[in-house]
C-alpha positions in Angstrom: 103.2 -9.8 32.8 101.5 -12.4 35.0 100.6 -15.6 33.2 100.3 -17.8 36.3 96.5 -17.4 36.0 94.6 -17.8 32.8 92.6 -14.3 32.5 90.4 -15.9 30.0 89.4 -18.5 32.3 88.9 -16.2 35.1 86.5 -14.1 33.0 84.8 -17.1 31.4 85.3 -15.8 28.0 87.1 -17.5 24.8 90.6 -16.5 23.7 89.0 -14.6 20.7 86.3 -13.0 22.8 85.5 -9.4 21.6 85.9 -6.7 24.0 82.1 -6.4 24.4 82.0 -9.8 25.6 84.8 -9.2 27.9 83.3 -6.1 29.4 79.9 -7.9 29.8 81.7 -10.7 31.9 83.5 -8.1 33.8 80.6 -6.2 34.9 78.7 -9.5 35.8 81.6 -10.8 37.8 82.6 -7.6 39.6 79.1 -7.1 40.6 79.1 -10.7 42.0 82.5 -10.6 43.9 82.6 -6.9 44.7 84.1 -6.6 48.4 81.0 -4.5 49.3 78.4 -6.9 48.3 80.1 -10.1 49.4 81.4 -11.3 52.5 84.1 -13.8 52.2 87.9 -13.2 51.8 87.7 -15.7 48.9 85.4 -13.4 47.2 87.8 -10.5 47.5 90.7 -12.4 45.9 88.3 -13.5 43.2 87.3 -9.9 42.7 91.1 -8.9 42.5 91.6 -11.7 39.8 88.6 -10.4 37.8 89.9 -6.8 37.9 93.3 -7.9 36.9 92.1 -9.9 34.1 89.8 -7.1 32.9 92.5 -4.6 32.9 94.7 -6.9 30.9 92.2 -8.1 28.4 90.4 -4.8 27.7 93.6 -3.1 26.9 94.6 -4.1 23.1 98.2 -3.7 23.7 98.3 -5.5 27.1 96.2 -8.4 25.6 98.6 -8.8 22.9 101.4 -8.9 25.3 99.6 -11.3 27.5 98.8 -13.7 24.5 102.3 -13.7 23.3 103.6 -14.5 26.5 101.1 -17.3 27.0 102.2 -18.7 23.4 105.8 -18.3 24.1 105.4 -20.4 27.4 103.5 -23.1 25.5 106.1 -23.2 22.9 108.9 -23.2 25.3 107.3 -26.0 27.1 107.0 -27.8 23.9 110.5 -27.4 23.0 111.6 -28.6 26.5 109.5 -31.7 26.2 110.5 -32.5 22.5 114.1 -32.2 23.7 113.7 -34.7 26.6 111.8 -37.2 24.2 114.7 -37.0 21.7 117.5 -37.3 24.2 115.7 -40.3 25.9 115.2 -41.9 22.4 118.8 -41.6 21.4 120.0 -42.8 24.9 117.9 -46.0 24.6 119.4 -46.4 21.0 122.8 -46.2 22.3 122.1 -48.8 25.2 120.3 -51.2 23.2 
């Protein structure tokens, strides 16, 4: 699963958005950025992102896996940060 890009942000929907809201934003954005109606390569890249986001968020199993992966990454980052803070605290206590 690709969690480098925030699919919710790409579609402009909240994390608890219902499927109907996701579909509506997909239709709006795909029409705007579709390669046949836009000229720039940035729009083509944006269209690809919109399609990937929709394919993931419109499928309940893929959406759950994506959400779980995002939460796992956040928890992992928090754990690493907490470990660094505690380590630094004890290093300072031992020095001082």
